[in-house]
C-alpha angles and dihedrals in degrees: 000000000000118000111238122225126192110210115197121189133125093218112085089196087063098041101047100058092043091047091049092050093048092050090049088054090054101259125136109232130206116182138196134180099197130067103227092043089051092052091051092047091051091052093046099044104028094215121207091235138004127216104201133189116207101217106065136146118257096009130019125234094250091061093045091050093048093048093050099040093049092050114090092218096055105024094104096056106109113237122201113194110219108191147143090223108110102174118123089229090061091049090050092049090050088055091048091055088048101248109172096218140006119212122181119218131270096048136159112263090225090057091053092047090051091052091048092050090047092053095039107045115192115268114269113249112249114244114261112259111268094012112149095017123118120235111282095022120119 
């Protein structure tokens, strides 16, 4: 089953190449350009990971991250902040709202893919039926 990523950024020139790369890597991608819409999409679709810009219309990324990470139902969804904000105060605030990673734009696509794969390990194969049982055991 495809892992689902919610990509949130109000700049189409940022979203489209990332979305294309993620789809090439086998991920399903949902995208949003507005904060409140992104929060609702996250709650409706329960993505496996969220790529989140901080500067968004209607609701900023810090608030979205805080609302999801402090909600029992969504707290385990990894959130990667993707932002042009380089200030240490922003990085500290991202940690306070429990973002899992903070990546400053522009970034190398391979760096982002590595971080996604680090936060979304491949599913463990299920053991073959009967493996490890002796003959005659159920």
